[in-house]
N, C-alpha and C positions, 0 to 999 in steps of 0.2 A: 503494499500499499504506499502510496506517495506519501511525504509529508506536508507538502503545501496542497491542499485543496482551492478547485475553483468555487464563486462562492455558490455555485449552482449546483455542486456536487454533496450527496449523502453516501457513508460507506458503512457497511456492516463487515468490519476488519475479521472477525473469528466465523465468519461465514463464508469470507472470501469473496464478498458480494461489493462494488464500486459503483455506484451510479451516475453517471453523468449529465450533467443539467436537468435536473430536475425541476420543473416550473411550477411557480407558484400562481400562475393564471394565462389565459391567452387572450387576444384582442380578436374580436369578432365584430365586422361591420364598424370599426372604429369605436367600439364597446370593449374595456377590459371587464373580462371575466374571471372572479378568482375560483382557484379550483376548490377551496373549503366550500364555497358556496354551492359548487357543482357537484361534489360529493354528499352536501346535505340535501339538496334536491333528489341525487339519486336514490340516495336512502329512504327520503319520505314515499317516492314514486313505488319502489320495489316494496316497500314496508305497506303499502297500502294495499298493493295487487297480492302479497300474500295473505293478507287478514282477509280481502274478498274471497280469495279461494277458500279458506277454511270455512269463512262464512256460507258458503255454497255448499260446502262438503258437508256440515252440519245443520241443514235445514233452514239456515237464516236467509235473509235479505241481503246480496252483498251491497245494495241500491244504499242500504241503512250506514253502512261504512263508509261509502265514497261521500255521501252527504255529510257525516260527520267528522270527516277529515277536513274538509274547508276549515269548519272551526276551530278541530283541535291544532292543525298545524300554527292557524292563524296567531291562536292564543299561547299554543306553546311555544312558537319562537320569541314571543313578548315576555314570558314568565321567565324562559329561559336569559334573555338578554336585562331582565330585571335584578334577576338573582345576580349575578354577576357584577352589574353595576352596585347594586347595595352594597357587596361586599367588597368592592374597590371604588369606594367612593371617593376616596382620596383622588383618585386618577382623573376623576371628572367634574368634581366639583367646582373646579374652575374655569371649565370647559366644558357646559355643559350639551353645545352643540355636538361633542365627541361622541356622545350616549347614542347618537345616529348612525354612526360611522362603523359598522361590523363587517366590514370585508377582511378585516386583518384579523377574524376572531373575536372572542370576548363574549361566547355564549358560555352558559353553565347549564348541563344536562339535566342536573336536579330542579332546576328554576322549571326548565320545558314539562320533565316528569309530571312535577306537582300542578304547573297549570293545567295537561293536559288531563289530568285525572279530575280535576275541579271542575273543568270543562264537561265532560265525560257524564259526572253527576247533575249537570243542569241540563245539558242537551236530552238524555233521558228522562228525566224529568218532565221536562215541557212536551216530549213526541212520548210519552208513555212508555219507554221501553226498559228493559232488565239490564241495569248498569252493571251488575255483576257478570252476565252472561257476556255483554259486549265486551266488557273489561278482559275476562278471558280469553276472546277469541283476537282481542287487540294485541295483545302482549306480544307476540311471535313478531308483531310487524313494529311494534315499537322497538324490539330488539335488535331486529334487521335492520332499522334506520340508524341504530348506535351503531352497530360496527362498520357500515359503510361510512358514516359520518364520521368516524375517529380518524377516517385516511386524510381528511382535509386538514387535519393537526399537526399530520405527516410531513404535506404539502407547505404548510406555514411554519416549519419550523418550530413548532412549540407544544406543549404537553411532554416534557420528557422530564428523566428523573434524575437523580444524582451519578456521580462518576460511578464506572463499571468497566469489568475487563471480561467479563460473563458471555457466554457464547450468542446472546442476542445483541451485544454492545453496538451501540449506532454514534458515527462521527458526523459532525455539522461543522462547517467553516464558522468560526466566531461573529465574523459579518453578517452571515445570513440568518441568525438567530432574531428570531421575531423581537423580542423582549429579552434584554443584555441582563435586566435585573434577575431573571430566570436562572443565569449562570452563578450557583451559590461558589464561595471560599472554597469548598471542598472540591469543585469542579475546578476551577481556575487552578488550584494547588496540582493539579495531574496534566495540566497542559505541558508537554515536553517541549524543552527549549529546541526552537528551528520548526515548529508546526505551529498553524494557525486554526487548529479545529478543537473543540471538545470532544470527550467519548463519554455518553451517558446510556442510563437504560430508556430504552424507546418505549414509555409508558403506554403512550396510545395504541401499542402494536399489543402488549400485555390484555389492556382492555380489550380490544377490541378482538382478540383471540378466545378470551375467557368469557365473553358476552355471546360468541357463538357456541361456546360448549353448552353455557345456559340456555340456548336457543333449543339446539338439538333435547335438552333434558325436557324443555318446555314442550315440543312436538311430539315426544315420546310418550310424555304424560297426559295428554291432553284429553284423550280417549278414557284414562282411566281415574279422572281428577273425581274426590268424593264429593263436591258439593259447588256452587257456583260461587265463583269468587276465588278459589282456591288457588286457578293460574296468576292472578293478579298477586296472590300471596305469596307464590314463589317466584315470582319475577323482584318482588319487594324485598324479599328474603333474599334472594341470591345475586341481586346486582349489589344490595347493600354490602353485601361482606365481599364482593370482588372489588367493589369501590374503597371499601375500607383498608383495604391491602396495597391496592395500586396507588391511593392517594397519599400515602406513608411514604413513597416512595419520589413522589412529585415534587418539583423545585417550586412550581406556581401555584402551590396552595391558597385557595381564600380563605381568611382566617376570621374568626369569629371576634367581634369587636374587642379590642383591648386587650385580646388574649394572646398566646401561640397556640390554641386550637384549630385544625383544620375543619372547616365547618361541613363540608362533602364528607370528610372521614367518621366524623361525630354523628352525621345524619344517617349515614350509610349503617353503622353499628346498631343505633336506634330502631333502623327500620328493619335489620336483620332480627333481632330479639323481638320485635314488636309484631313481625309477621308469624315468625315460629311461634310466638304464646298465642296468636288468634287461630293458628291453623291447628295446633293442639286442642285449643279450647272447643274448637266448632266441633273436631272429630271426638271431642270427649262426650259434646251437648247431643251429637248424633247419634254415637253408640248408646247413650241413656233412653234417646227419644224413642230409638226401634226397640230396646228392650223394653220400655213400658208399654209401648204398642204390642209386644207379643206376649205381657202378661195379662191383657186386656182379651 
């Protein structure tokens, strides 16, 4: 591997992989289009597609999910941005217009998830649909969108972790890093003399891969769920524990006000235990209920 990398290059030295001129975007008809946005858009479309397929397979109306997706996506994106801005307020308080500039990133998945779940509850109440059934069906699409969307962080040269020399270690030229504050003292201390790159954990890749495993589990378990809403709990608990571990490695953590606590790491752990407790509690209740019916 070369010691001096061009600004557009990305390397995985322990895999023997060197990528030349990885673009952050492209120009189409005079308009610059960020790959970050492209990956998010592709993730959304494929996510809705798989949800519509699952809905049809389980006897539901796919049109309900296409209709909901319009609202879910709009408010999900707004929620993702609000969540990020709230916990990065010092970066925006002196330039409020920067809040609306999202081409270079600045979206928090948990904000989008919270907004999407809230929108689903309101939409189902208005349309008189079962939110637990729709939520269970929609989780596969949400996960697929996250899996694909994370690769926008790859092209943006963001969402990476501390220094590592592990198998999946990733090298990025220093001048290509989207936010230099993400380069910690530990990372800087491992910059070899005569080189111009950092070597870090590709946490976007970890999360994308682990989400893929969770998606497989959800698709396999979907037909065997014990109650409506269980897949939602499986997603919240599964993604919660994934995010807890991945967030602990990242250098761009959003911190709880006035503390050194990573917000998404704390939220992930809370959701994991809450989802596990809710699942166990509902299973016990169903078991007792079925036992009472047998006695009658």
